[in-house]
C-alpha positions as CSV (number, residue, x, y, z in Angstrom):
1,M,0.0,0.0,0.0
2,S,1.5,3.2,-1.1
3,D,-1.3,5.7,-1.6
4,A,-2.6,8.5,0.6
5,S,-5.8,6.6,1.4
6,A,-3.8,4.0,3.2
7,V,-2.4,6.6,5.6
8,L,-5.8,8.1,6.2
9,T,-7.4,4.8,7.0
10,G,-4.6,3.7,9.2
11,Q,-3.5,0.8,7.0
12,L,0.2,1.9,7.2
13,R,2.2,1.3,10.3
14,P,4.3,4.1,11.8
15,V,7.6,4.2,10.0
16,E,9.2,7.1,11.8
17,H,9.7,8.2,15.3
18,C,9.4,11.8,16.4
19,S,12.8,13.3,17.2
20,H,11.2,15.3,20.1
21,C,8.8,12.9,21.9
22,G,9.6,9.5,20.3
23,A,6.0,8.9,19.1
24,G,5.6,6.7,16.0
25,F,4.0,8.2,13.0
26,V,3.7,7.7,9.3
27,C,6.1,9.7,7.1
28,G,4.6,9.6,3.6
29,Y,8.0,9.9,2.0
30,V,9.5,6.9,4.0
31,A,6.3,5.0,3.3
32,G,6.8,5.4,-0.4
33,L,4.0,8.0,-0.9
34,P,4.6,10.9,-3.3
35,E,4.1,13.4,-0.5
36,C,4.1,13.5,3.3
37,W,1.4,15.0,5.5
38,C,3.9,17.6,6.7
39,A,4.3,19.0,3.1
40,S,0.9,20.7,3.5
41,Q,1.9,22.4,6.8
42,P,3.3,25.9,7.1
43,L,7.1,26.0,7.2
44,L,8.9,26.8,10.5
45,P,11.2,29.7,10.6
46,A,14.9,28.6,10.2
47,R,15.6,29.7,13.8
48,R,13.1,27.1,15.0
49,I,14.7,24.2,13.2
50,V,17.0,22.2,15.5
51,P,20.3,21.0,13.8
52,G,20.5,17.2,13.8
53,Q,16.8,16.8,14.6
54,H,14.8,14.9,12.1
55,C,11.0,14.7,11.6
56,L,8.5,15.7,14.2
57,C,5.1,14.0,14.8
58,P,2.0,16.0,14.0
59,A,1.5,16.9,17.6
60,C,5.1,18.2,18.2
61,L,5.1,20.0,14.9
62,A,1.8,21.8,15.8
63,E,3.3,22.6,19.3
64,R,6.4,24.1,17.7
65,R,4.3,26.1,15.2
66,Q,2.1,27.4,18.1
67,A,5.2,28.5,20.0
68,V,6.4,30.4,16.9
69,H,3.0,32.0,16.6
70,E,2.9,33.0,20.3
71,S,6.5,34.4,20.2
72,T,5.6,36.6,17.2
73,Q,2.4,37.9,19.0
74,E,4.1,39.1,22.2
75,P,3.5,42.8,22.8
76,D,6.4,45.1,22.1
77,S,7.8,46.1,25.4
78,A,9.6,49.1,23.8
79,A,6.3,50.6,22.6
80,G,5.0,53.4,24.7
């Protein structure tokens, strides 16, 4: 099985482990699919990419993306 519907229906076993939390998840590229789920996600700023760290699971990627969003929404302390 190497089509996207196999991922969506849970027919593929986790083939990667999150480099942050260790959870197993399906990487479309490793599973032989033409695209991974993460390709449709917004990119992280380069400063949020950890050297030597590989793929993140959906939950950790969402958490990191939320942290980026929150850090860019902090009020400017220099503003009067």
